[in-house]
N, C-alpha and C positions, 0 to 999 in steps of 0.2 A: 221216228225211232224205227230202225231196222229190225228184222226177225230176230238177231241175237239178242239186241236190248229188250225186245218184248219178252223172250224167253227168260232172260236173266231177271227182269221184273217180276214175271210170274213167280220165278223159284226165290229169290231172295228180296224182293220189293225193292223200293226206291229209297235213297238217301233222304233222311229228314233231320231239320234243324228245329233248334228251340229257340223261342222269341227271346230276345236280348232282355226284356224285363223279367222273365221267368228265370233266366240265368243269373240275373243280378240278385234275386231273391233267394235262389237255391244254387250257388256256383258249383256246388259238387254235382251237379247234374251234367256238367260238361264232360264228366267222364264216360257217360253213356255214349254209345255208338248206335244212333237209331235208324231204322228202316222203317218204311211204310209199306205193309202189305206183304206180298209173299206167302210162300207155303207154310213157313213156321206157325203162325197163327192158327191157320187152318189146320195143320196136323195137332196142335195142342187141343183144339176144340174138337176134333175127331175123337181123342183119347178121353174125353169128358162127354162124349154124346151130344156134342153142339157142332154148329157149323164152323165156329171160330171163337176164339178166345179174344179178350181184349188186347192182350200183349203177352209176349213169352220172351225170356231172358237166356240166352246160349252165350254163357262167358260175359264178355263185354257189350254184346250185341242186343240190343232191344228191338224186337219186330212188333210193330203196333199194327192192329188191324185197320183197314182202310178209312172206315168212318169214325173211328174212336179218338175223342179229343184229346189233347196232351195237357192234361191236368196234372197239378202237382201231385195229388194223392197216388195217382197210377204210376208216375215217374219215379216217385220215393219209393214206392212198394217194389218197382222192377231195379232201382239202385240198391235196394237191400239184397235182391238175388244177384247182383253182380258182385256184392260184398261176400255174399255165401260162396259164390263159385271160386274167389280168389282165397277164400280161408282153407279151403281143401281141394285137392285134385279128384277127391272121390265123392264131391258133392252131387254131380249127377247120378249116381248109384244111391247115394244115401237119400236124395229126393225121391227117386223112384220107389225104394224100399219103404219110405215114410207114407208116401202115397197109397202103396199098396196094403199097408198095414193100417193107415188111419182114414184112407180117403183123401180126396184133394182138399176139402175145407179143413178138415181137422190136421193136416200135415203140418207138424210143427214148424218146418221151414215157412209155409205160407201164414201160419199163425204169426211169426215172428216178423215177417214182411209187412203184413196188416199193422201190427203194434207199432212198428218202426215209422211206417208211413203217417199213421195217426198222430203219434208223438211229434214228428218234424212238422206236419202240416199245423198242428195247434200250436207250436212254439212260435210260429211266425204270424199267427192270426192277430188282428189288432185287438187290443183290450177292450173289453166292454165298458160301458159307462160304470157299472157296479163295480168293476176291477179297480178303479182309479183312485 
């Protein structure tokens, strides 16, 4: 990789793909444009007083920190943020305002993404013996 490639990877990460089994289980995850690493997860972390965040969504782009596994709960959470971006052109401002008012954890958009992820992940979990 040349110098331009290294600079690009440092700024916007490297393209990432999802495993075919994961896409069969959650076909709508194919809507995500994934990148591994780059500046966005670090900037998101700095805003929260951390070195990095696990992932950050900017429109349809999801930037995942270098050592973070691509597990369904995280990807579904970020998919919900993609949907939030699509629902309103003002989403970035609304998200920022909600974070300032409520903090990151209690931001209604984050709560919605956590709930969405949990519902979707539970819906595909195998039935336990007691549920049959």
